[in-house]
C-alpha positions in Angstrom: 72.5 70.1 111.4 75.0 72.3 109.5 77.4 74.3 111.6 76.5 78.0 112.1 79.0 80.5 110.8 79.1 84.2 111.6 80.4 86.5 108.8 81.7 89.6 110.7 82.7 92.0 107.8 79.8 94.3 106.7 78.9 96.9 104.2 80.9 97.3 101.0 83.7 95.0 102.1 81.2 92.1 102.7 79.8 92.6 99.2 83.3 92.5 97.7 84.3 89.4 99.6 81.1 87.5 99.4 79.9 87.5 95.8 76.8 85.4 95.0 79.1 82.5 94.0 81.0 82.6 97.3 77.8 82.8 99.3 76.4 79.8 97.5 79.6 77.8 98.3 79.4 78.9 102.0 75.7 77.8 102.2 76.6 74.3 101.0 78.6 73.7 104.2 76.9 75.8 106.9 74.2 78.0 108.1 75.7 81.5 107.6 74.8 84.6 109.6 75.8 87.7 107.7 76.4 91.0 109.4 73.6 93.1 107.8 74.9 96.4 109.0 76.7 99.0 106.9 80.0 98.7 108.9 82.1 96.1 110.7 80.6 94.6 113.8 81.8 96.4 116.9 83.3 94.5 119.8 80.0 94.6 121.6 78.0 93.5 118.6 80.4 90.6 117.9 80.3 89.5 121.5 76.5 89.5 121.4 76.2 87.6 118.1 79.0 85.1 118.3 77.5 82.7 120.9 76.0 79.7 119.2 78.2 79.9 116.2 80.9 77.3 115.5 82.9 79.4 113.1 83.7 83.0 112.5 84.9 84.7 109.3 86.8 87.9 109.9 88.4 90.6 107.7 90.1 94.0 107.7 88.8 96.2 110.5 87.2 93.5 112.7 87.5 93.9 116.4 90.1 92.1 118.5 89.1 88.7 119.8 89.7 89.5 123.5 89.7 87.0 126.3 86.4 88.4 127.5 84.8 88.0 124.1 86.2 84.5 123.7 84.8 83.5 127.1 81.3 84.2 125.7 81.9 82.2 122.5 81.9 78.7 124.0 80.8 77.1 120.7 83.5 78.7 118.6 85.8 76.1 117.0 87.5 77.9 114.1 88.2 81.4 112.8 88.9 82.0 109.1 90.4 85.4 108.3 89.6 86.7 104.8 92.8 88.7 104.7 96.4 88.2 105.6 97.9 89.2 109.0 95.9 88.0 112.0 98.1 89.4 114.8 95.8 92.5 115.3 92.9 90.1 115.9 94.4 88.0 118.6 94.4 88.8 122.4 97.6 89.7 124.1 99.2 87.3 124.7 98.0 85.2 121.7 98.1 82.1 123.9 94.8 83.3 125.4 93.3 82.4 122.0 95.1 79.1 121.3 94.8 77.6 124.7 91.0 77.3 124.1 91.6 74.8 121.3 90.2 77.2 118.7 91.8 76.7 115.2 92.7 79.6 112.9 93.4 80.1 109.2 93.8 83.0 106.9 93.8 83.8 103.2 97.6 84.6 103.2 98.3 82.2 100.3 95.8 84.0 98.1 97.1 87.4 99.0 100.7 86.4 98.4 100.2 86.1 94.7 99.1 89.7 94.4 101.8 91.1 96.6 104.4 89.2 94.6 102.9 90.6 91.4 103.2 94.2 92.6 106.7 93.5 93.8 107.7 92.4 90.4 105.9 95.4 88.8 107.7 97.9 91.0 111.1 96.3 90.3 110.7 96.3 86.5 109.3 99.8 86.5 112.3 101.1 88.5 114.8 99.2 86.4 113.3 100.6 83.2 113.0 104.1 84.7 109.4 104.3 83.6 108.4 107.2 85.8 111.4 109.3 84.7 110.9 108.6 81.0 107.2 109.6 81.4 108.2 112.9 82.9 111.0 113.5 80.3 108.6 113.0 77.4 106.3 115.7 78.7 108.7 118.5 77.9 111.1 117.2 75.3 111.5 115.5 72.0 113.2 112.5 73.6 112.2 109.3 71.8 114.9 106.6 71.9 115.8 105.8 75.5 119.5 105.3 74.5 119.8 109.0 74.2 118.9 109.5 77.8 121.3 109.5 80.7 118.9 107.5 82.9 120.6 104.2 82.2 117.6 101.9 82.2 118.3 98.3 83.1 116.7 94.9 82.9 115.6 92.1 85.3 116.6 89.4 82.8 119.5 87.2 84.1 120.2 89.6 87.0 121.3 88.6 90.5 118.3 89.2 92.7 118.2 89.3 96.5 115.1 88.4 98.6 115.0 89.3 102.3 112.7 86.9 103.9 111.4 83.6 102.6 107.7 83.4 103.4 104.7 82.7 101.2 105.1 86.0 99.3 108.7 85.3 98.6 108.0 81.9 97.2 105.3 83.3 94.9 107.9 85.8 93.7 110.4 83.1 93.1 107.9 81.4 90.9 107.2 84.7 89.0 110.9 85.2 88.4 111.4 81.9 86.7 111.0 83.3 83.1 113.6 86.0 83.8 116.4 83.4 84.6 117.6 85.3 87.6 120.3 84.2 90.0 118.3 84.3 93.2 119.9 84.8 96.6 117.9 85.0 99.8 118.4 85.8 103.5 116.0 84.2 106.0 116.2 83.2 109.6 113.3 80.7 109.1 114.3 79.2 105.7 114.0 75.5 104.8 117.4 74.8 103.3 116.1 71.8 101.4 113.3 73.7 99.7 115.6 76.6 98.9 118.2 74.2 97.3 115.4 72.5 95.3 114.3 75.8 93.9 117.8 77.0 93.1 117.7 79.7 95.8 121.0 80.4 97.4 120.8 81.2 101.1 123.4 83.9 102.1 124.0 86.2 105.0 122.2 89.5 104.8 125.3 91.7 104.3 126.5 89.5 101.5 123.1 89.8 99.8 123.1 93.6 100.0 126.6 93.9 98.7 126.1 91.6 95.7 122.5 92.0 94.5 121.6 95.0 92.4 117.8 94.2 92.8 116.6 93.7 96.4 113.1 92.7 97.5 112.2 93.3 101.1 109.6 90.6 102.1 110.4 89.8 105.7 107.6 89.7 108.3 107.2 92.8 110.4 108.2 91.7 113.9 110.1 93.3 116.8 113.3 91.6 115.7 113.0 92.9 112.1 112.4 96.6 112.9 115.1 98.6 111.0 116.9 95.4 110.0 118.0 97.5 107.0 119.7 100.3 108.9 122.0 103.0 107.6 125.0 100.7 107.7 123.2 98.0 105.7 122.0 100.6 103.1 125.6 101.7 102.6 126.5 98.2 101.5 124.1 98.3 98.5 125.9 99.1 95.2 125.2 102.4 93.4 122.3 102.2 90.9 120.6 99.3 92.7 116.8 98.9 93.1 115.2 98.2 96.4 111.5 97.2 96.6 109.6 97.1 99.8 106.1 95.5 99.8 106.4 94.1 103.3 106.5 96.7 106.1 108.0 100.2 106.2 109.5 99.5 109.6 112.0 97.0 108.1 114.0 100.0 106.9 115.5 103.0 108.6 113.4 105.4 106.6 115.5 108.5 107.3 118.7 106.7 106.1 116.9 105.4 103.0 115.6 108.8 102.2 119.2 110.2 102.4 120.4 107.5 100.0 117.5 108.3 97.6 118.1 112.1 97.8 121.7 111.4 96.8 120.4 109.6 93.8 122.4 106.5 94.6 119.4 104.1 94.6 116.0 103.6 93.1 113.1 102.4 95.3 109.7 100.9 94.8 107.8 101.4 98.0 104.3 100.1 98.7 104.8 100.6 102.5 106.3 103.3 104.6 106.7 104.1 108.3 104.4 105.8 109.2 101.6 105.2 106.7 100.8 107.3 104.9 104.1 109.2 104.8 104.1 112.8 106.1 102.7 115.3 103.7 106.2 116.9 103.4 108.0 113.5 103.1 110.6 113.6 100.3 109.4 110.1 99.3 106.4 111.7 97.8 108.4 113.7 95.3 111.8 112.1 94.6 112.1 111.2 91.0 113.8 107.9 91.8 111.0 106.7 94.0 107.8 104.8 92.9 105.4 105.2 95.8 102.1 103.3 96.0 99.6 103.5 99.0 99.9 99.9 100.4 97.9 98.3 97.6 100.0 95.1 97.2 97.2 92.8 98.2 94.3 91.7 95.9 92.7 94.4 93.9 89.0 95.1 95.0 87.6 93.1 92.1 89.5 90.0 93.4 88.7 90.3 97.1 86.3 87.4 96.7 89.4 85.2 96.2 90.1 85.6 99.9 86.6 84.7 101.0 86.5 81.8 98.6 89.8 80.5 100.1 88.3 80.8 103.6 85.2 78.8 102.5 87.4 76.0 101.3 89.3 76.1 104.5 86.1 75.8 106.5 85.0 72.9 104.3 88.2 71.1 105.1 87.8 71.9 108.8 84.3 70.5 109.1 85.3 67.4 107.1 88.1 66.8 109.5 90.8 67.4 106.9 94.1 69.4 107.4 93.9 73.1 106.9 96.0 74.5 104.0 97.0 77.7 105.8 96.5 77.0 109.5 98.0 79.5 111.9 99.3 77.8 115.0 100.9 79.6 118.0 104.3 78.4 116.8 103.8 79.6 113.3 102.5 83.0 114.5 105.9 83.8 115.9 107.4 84.0 112.4 104.5 86.0 110.9 103.8 89.7 110.6 
Protein backbone atom coordinates (compact mmCIF):
# COMPACT_ATOMS: atom_id res chain seq x y z
CA UNK A 1 0.00 0.00 0.00
CA UNK A 2 1.26 3.43 -0.88
CA UNK A 3 1.39 5.93 2.01
CA UNK A 4 -1.45 8.42 2.28
CA UNK A 5 -0.53 12.11 2.01
CA UNK A 6 -2.78 15.06 2.79
CA UNK A 7 -2.23 18.25 0.77
CA UNK A 8 -3.45 21.10 2.99
CA UNK A 9 -3.18 24.18 0.71
CA UNK A 10 -6.33 24.83 -1.29
CA UNK A 11 -7.76 27.06 -3.98
CA UNK A 12 -5.49 29.10 -6.22
CA UNK A 13 -2.35 28.37 -4.19
CA UNK A 14 -2.87 24.63 -4.61
CA UNK A 15 -3.24 25.08 -8.37
CA UNK A 16 0.00 27.07 -8.50
CA UNK A 17 1.90 24.57 -6.35
CA UNK A 18 0.54 21.35 -7.75
CA UNK A 19 0.66 21.55 -11.51
CA UNK A 20 -0.30 18.40 -13.47
CA UNK A 21 3.36 17.38 -13.63
CA UNK A 22 3.82 17.72 -9.85
CA UNK A 23 0.56 15.85 -9.19
CA UNK A 24 1.74 13.00 -11.39
CA UNK A 25 5.04 12.83 -9.51
CA UNK A 26 3.23 12.78 -6.16
CA UNK A 27 0.87 10.02 -7.32
CA UNK A 28 3.89 7.84 -8.13
CA UNK A 29 4.86 7.62 -4.47
CA UNK A 30 1.61 7.93 -2.52
CA UNK A 31 -2.15 8.16 -2.36
CA UNK A 32 -2.72 11.92 -2.19
CA UNK A 33 -5.76 13.54 -0.62
CA UNK A 34 -6.15 17.09 -1.93
CA UNK A 35 -7.97 19.83 -0.10
CA UNK A 36 -10.81 20.43 -2.55
CA UNK A 37 -12.02 23.62 -0.88
CA UNK A 38 -11.44 27.15 -2.16
CA UNK A 39 -9.31 28.11 0.86
CA UNK A 40 -6.75 26.64 3.22
CA UNK A 41 -7.98 24.01 5.62
CA UNK A 42 -9.00 25.47 8.96
CA UNK A 43 -7.54 24.01 12.14
CA UNK A 44 -10.75 22.06 12.69
CA UNK A 45 -10.81 20.72 9.13
CA UNK A 46 -7.15 19.73 9.30
CA UNK A 47 -7.68 17.93 12.61
CA UNK A 48 -10.61 16.02 11.10
CA UNK A 49 -8.85 15.02 7.87
CA UNK A 50 -5.30 14.30 9.04
CA UNK A 51 -5.91 10.99 10.90
CA UNK A 52 -4.94 8.05 8.70
CA UNK A 53 -2.39 10.04 6.69
CA UNK A 54 1.32 9.33 7.03
CA UNK A 55 2.45 12.63 5.49
CA UNK A 56 1.25 16.22 5.33
CA UNK A 57 2.12 18.91 2.77
CA UNK A 58 1.65 22.44 4.09
CA UNK A 59 2.07 25.92 2.64
CA UNK A 60 1.52 29.59 3.37
CA UNK A 61 -1.53 30.20 5.55
CA UNK A 62 -1.87 26.68 6.93
CA UNK A 63 -2.99 26.42 10.56
CA UNK A 64 -0.59 25.78 13.42
CA UNK A 65 0.14 22.15 14.22
CA UNK A 66 -0.90 22.36 17.84
CA UNK A 67 -0.34 19.62 20.39
CA UNK A 68 -4.06 18.89 20.35
CA UNK A 69 -4.07 18.46 16.59
CA UNK A 70 -0.96 16.28 16.63
CA UNK A 71 -2.51 14.08 19.33
CA UNK A 72 -5.19 13.16 16.80
CA UNK A 73 -2.67 12.47 13.99
CA UNK A 74 -1.20 9.25 15.33
CA UNK A 75 -0.19 8.02 11.84
CA UNK A 76 1.66 11.20 10.86
CA UNK A 77 5.36 10.58 10.16
CA UNK A 78 6.55 13.54 8.09
CA UNK A 79 5.56 17.12 7.24
CA UNK A 80 6.80 18.74 4.01
CA UNK A 81 6.32 22.51 3.91
CA UNK A 82 5.99 23.89 0.37
CA UNK A 83 7.44 27.26 1.41
CA UNK A 84 10.29 28.51 3.61
CA UNK A 85 9.95 29.35 7.31
CA UNK A 86 8.14 26.72 9.39
CA UNK A 87 8.20 28.41 12.78
CA UNK A 88 4.59 29.65 12.46
CA UNK A 89 3.45 26.05 11.91
CA UNK A 90 4.99 24.56 15.02
CA UNK A 91 3.48 24.43 18.49
CA UNK A 92 4.94 26.44 21.33
CA UNK A 93 7.36 25.07 22.38
CA UNK A 94 8.41 23.32 19.12
CA UNK A 95 9.62 20.37 21.20
CA UNK A 96 5.94 19.33 21.32
CA UNK A 97 6.25 18.52 17.62
CA UNK A 98 9.69 16.90 17.55
CA UNK A 99 9.22 14.73 20.64
CA UNK A 100 6.66 12.69 18.71
CA UNK A 101 9.34 11.56 16.27
CA UNK A 102 7.69 13.33 13.33
CA UNK A 103 10.16 14.52 10.70
CA UNK A 104 9.97 17.86 8.91
CA UNK A 105 11.39 19.40 5.76
CA UNK A 106 10.75 22.57 3.77
CA UNK A 107 11.42 24.03 0.34
CA UNK A 108 13.89 26.58 1.69
CA UNK A 109 16.64 25.55 -0.79
CA UNK A 110 14.29 26.26 -3.68
CA UNK A 111 13.18 29.62 -2.28
CA UNK A 112 16.75 30.69 -1.57
CA UNK A 113 17.61 30.99 -5.25
CA UNK A 114 14.84 33.49 -5.86
CA UNK A 115 15.53 35.61 -2.78
CA UNK A 116 19.20 35.78 -3.76
CA UNK A 117 18.15 36.85 -7.25
CA UNK A 118 16.05 39.74 -5.95
CA UNK A 119 18.82 40.74 -3.53
CA UNK A 120 21.24 41.03 -6.44
CA UNK A 121 18.66 42.90 -8.51
CA UNK A 122 18.03 45.49 -5.78
CA UNK A 123 21.75 46.02 -5.19
CA UNK A 124 22.55 46.63 -8.86
CA UNK A 125 19.49 48.85 -9.34
CA UNK A 126 20.51 50.98 -6.35
CA UNK A 127 24.13 51.18 -7.43
CA UNK A 128 23.15 52.20 -10.96
CA UNK A 129 20.55 54.68 -9.60
CA UNK A 130 17.92 53.18 -11.91
CA UNK A 131 14.89 54.67 -10.17
CA UNK A 132 16.38 58.18 -10.08
CA UNK A 133 17.47 58.11 -13.72
CA UNK A 134 13.97 57.00 -14.68
CA UNK A 135 12.47 59.99 -12.86
CA UNK A 136 15.05 62.45 -14.24
CA UNK A 137 14.35 61.40 -17.80
CA UNK A 138 10.64 62.15 -17.42
CA UNK A 139 11.21 65.89 -17.23
CA UNK A 140 14.59 66.62 -18.79
CA UNK A 141 16.79 66.07 -21.82
CA UNK A 142 19.31 64.12 -19.74
CA UNK A 143 20.86 61.35 -21.77
CA UNK A 144 24.42 60.44 -20.82
CA UNK A 145 24.51 59.51 -17.13
CA UNK A 146 27.93 61.13 -16.75
CA UNK A 147 26.23 64.54 -16.86
CA UNK A 148 24.15 63.69 -13.77
CA UNK A 149 25.20 64.28 -10.18
CA UNK A 150 23.75 60.93 -9.05
CA UNK A 151 27.16 59.23 -9.16
CA UNK A 152 26.10 55.74 -10.32
CA UNK A 153 28.34 52.91 -9.23
CA UNK A 154 29.02 49.27 -10.08
CA UNK A 155 29.01 45.93 -8.31
CA UNK A 156 32.01 44.69 -10.27
CA UNK A 157 35.12 44.11 -8.10
CA UNK A 158 33.51 45.78 -5.10
CA UNK A 159 33.87 44.79 -1.48
CA UNK A 160 30.57 43.24 -0.45
CA UNK A 161 29.31 42.48 3.07
CA UNK A 162 26.79 39.75 3.83
CA UNK A 163 25.14 39.64 7.25
CA UNK A 164 24.15 36.04 7.92
CA UNK A 165 25.40 32.91 6.13
CA UNK A 166 22.35 30.74 5.59
CA UNK A 167 21.09 29.12 2.42
CA UNK A 168 20.11 32.43 0.77
CA UNK A 169 23.54 33.88 1.44
CA UNK A 170 25.27 30.91 -0.17
CA UNK A 171 23.08 31.27 -3.24
CA UNK A 172 24.04 34.95 -3.35
CA UNK A 173 27.73 34.07 -3.06
CA UNK A 174 27.27 31.84 -6.11
CA UNK A 175 25.52 34.61 -8.05
CA UNK A 176 28.27 37.09 -7.18
CA UNK A 177 31.04 34.97 -8.72
CA UNK A 178 31.00 36.65 -12.17
CA UNK A 179 31.32 40.08 -10.51
CA UNK A 180 34.65 39.19 -8.86
CA UNK A 181 33.64 40.76 -5.58
CA UNK A 182 35.67 40.69 -2.38
CA UNK A 183 33.11 39.05 -0.10
CA UNK A 184 33.08 39.58 3.65
CA UNK A 185 30.49 38.04 5.97
CA UNK A 186 29.34 38.13 9.55
CA UNK A 187 27.58 35.10 11.02
CA UNK A 188 27.29 33.53 14.44
CA UNK A 189 26.62 30.11 12.87
CA UNK A 190 29.18 30.11 10.05
CA UNK A 191 31.22 27.09 8.99
CA UNK A 192 34.75 28.58 8.80
CA UNK A 193 35.99 25.80 6.51
CA UNK A 194 33.18 26.32 4.00
CA UNK A 195 33.66 30.08 4.11
CA UNK A 196 37.39 29.76 3.49
CA UNK A 197 36.84 27.34 0.61
CA UNK A 198 34.45 29.81 -1.03
CA UNK A 199 36.78 32.77 -0.50
CA UNK A 200 34.40 34.41 1.98
CA UNK A 201 36.18 36.32 4.76
CA UNK A 202 34.49 36.08 8.16
CA UNK A 203 34.70 39.40 10.04
CA UNK A 204 33.06 41.10 13.05
CA UNK A 205 29.84 42.93 12.24
CA UNK A 206 31.19 46.41 12.94
CA UNK A 207 34.19 45.81 10.69
CA UNK A 208 31.91 44.66 7.87
CA UNK A 209 29.72 47.75 8.18
CA UNK A 210 32.71 50.11 8.24
CA UNK A 211 34.44 48.66 5.18
CA UNK A 212 31.78 47.32 2.79
CA UNK A 213 29.99 49.82 0.54
CA UNK A 214 27.41 47.17 -0.44
CA UNK A 215 25.69 45.34 2.41
CA UNK A 216 23.18 42.49 2.16
CA UNK A 217 21.09 41.72 5.24
CA UNK A 218 20.27 38.01 5.12
CA UNK A 219 20.29 36.96 8.77
CA UNK A 220 17.42 34.91 10.15
CA UNK A 221 14.73 36.78 12.03
CA UNK A 222 15.05 35.64 15.65
CA UNK A 223 14.81 37.36 19.05
CA UNK A 224 18.60 37.76 19.14
CA UNK A 225 18.73 39.46 15.71
CA UNK A 226 16.00 42.07 16.31
CA UNK A 227 17.54 45.51 15.61
CA UNK A 228 21.00 44.01 15.24
CA UNK A 229 21.56 46.94 12.87
CA UNK A 230 20.75 49.76 15.28
CA UNK A 231 21.43 53.49 14.98
CA UNK A 232 25.03 53.05 16.14
CA UNK A 233 25.71 50.35 13.54
CA UNK A 234 24.10 52.39 10.76
CA UNK A 235 26.40 55.26 11.64
CA UNK A 236 29.40 53.07 10.81
CA UNK A 237 28.34 52.60 7.18
CA UNK A 238 30.23 54.86 4.74
CA UNK A 239 28.39 57.61 2.90
CA UNK A 240 26.96 56.53 -0.45
CA UNK A 241 26.73 52.86 0.52
CA UNK A 242 23.91 50.54 -0.52
CA UNK A 243 22.07 48.40 2.03
CA UNK A 244 19.76 45.63 0.82
CA UNK A 245 17.33 43.87 3.17
CA UNK A 246 15.49 40.82 1.82
CA UNK A 247 15.43 38.97 5.16
CA UNK A 248 13.28 40.57 7.86
CA UNK A 249 12.47 44.21 8.55
CA UNK A 250 13.01 43.71 12.27
CA UNK A 251 16.76 43.24 11.73
CA UNK A 252 17.07 47.02 11.41
CA UNK A 253 16.10 49.95 13.60
CA UNK A 254 13.76 51.29 10.94
CA UNK A 255 13.44 54.77 12.47
CA UNK A 256 17.22 55.14 12.46
CA UNK A 257 17.48 53.78 8.91
CA UNK A 258 14.80 56.22 7.75
CA UNK A 259 16.76 59.11 9.27
CA UNK A 260 19.90 58.04 7.39
CA UNK A 261 17.94 57.75 4.14
CA UNK A 262 16.26 61.12 4.64
CA UNK A 263 19.72 62.64 5.01
CA UNK A 264 20.62 61.13 1.63
CA UNK A 265 23.59 59.34 3.11
CA UNK A 266 22.66 55.83 1.94
CA UNK A 267 20.71 53.99 -0.71
CA UNK A 268 18.44 51.10 0.26
CA UNK A 269 16.73 48.20 -1.50
CA UNK A 270 14.04 46.92 0.86
CA UNK A 271 11.82 43.92 0.22
CA UNK A 272 10.88 43.74 3.92
CA UNK A 273 9.90 46.31 6.53
CA UNK A 274 8.69 46.38 10.11
CA UNK A 275 5.71 46.42 10.10
CA UNK A 276 4.56 45.01 6.78
CA UNK A 277 3.32 46.80 4.85
CA UNK A 278 4.87 50.07 6.01
CA UNK A 279 2.49 52.74 7.29
CA UNK A 280 0.71 54.71 4.57
CA UNK A 281 2.68 57.83 5.54
CA UNK A 282 6.03 56.05 5.89
CA UNK A 283 8.84 58.04 4.21
CA UNK A 284 10.15 54.74 2.85
CA UNK A 285 7.35 54.83 0.29
CA UNK A 286 8.51 58.10 -1.27
CA UNK A 287 12.21 58.60 -0.65
CA UNK A 288 14.06 58.79 -3.98
CA UNK A 289 17.00 56.73 -2.67
CA UNK A 290 14.82 53.78 -1.65
CA UNK A 291 13.71 50.90 -3.83
CA UNK A 292 10.76 49.32 -2.00
CA UNK A 293 9.18 46.01 -3.00
CA UNK A 294 6.28 44.26 -1.18
CA UNK A 295 7.99 41.12 0.21
CA UNK A 296 8.20 39.39 -3.17
CA UNK A 297 11.66 37.89 -2.80
CA UNK A 298 10.53 34.27 -3.00
CA UNK A 299 9.53 32.39 -6.14
CA UNK A 300 7.35 34.28 -8.58
CA UNK A 301 3.85 32.74 -8.88
CA UNK A 302 4.72 30.97 -12.13
CA UNK A 303 7.45 29.09 -10.22
CA UNK A 304 5.54 28.14 -7.06
CA UNK A 305 5.46 24.60 -8.43
CA UNK A 306 9.22 24.41 -7.75
CA UNK A 307 8.46 24.36 -4.03
CA UNK A 308 5.89 21.56 -4.30
CA UNK A 309 8.17 19.57 -6.61
CA UNK A 310 10.98 19.84 -4.05
CA UNK A 311 8.62 18.55 -1.34
CA UNK A 312 7.59 15.62 -3.53
CA UNK A 313 11.24 14.62 -3.92
CA UNK A 314 11.78 14.98 -0.18
CA UNK A 315 8.80 12.68 0.45
CA UNK A 316 10.19 10.23 -2.08
CA UNK A 317 13.48 10.21 -0.19
CA UNK A 318 11.70 9.81 3.15
CA UNK A 319 9.64 6.80 2.14
CA UNK A 320 12.70 5.18 0.59
CA UNK A 321 14.54 5.57 3.87
CA UNK A 322 17.05 8.05 2.37
CA UNK A 323 18.34 11.23 4.09
CA UNK A 324 16.26 14.36 3.59
CA UNK A 325 18.01 17.17 1.75
CA UNK A 326 16.48 19.98 3.83
CA UNK A 327 15.42 18.33 7.07
CA UNK A 328 14.51 20.71 9.89
CA UNK A 329 15.54 19.36 13.24
CA UNK A 330 14.89 20.93 16.63
CA UNK A 331 18.55 21.97 16.75
CA UNK A 332 18.54 23.47 13.25
CA UNK A 333 15.32 25.35 13.96
CA UNK A 334 17.08 27.47 16.58
CA UNK A 335 19.14 29.15 13.87
CA UNK A 336 16.24 29.65 11.45
CA UNK A 337 13.74 32.44 10.94
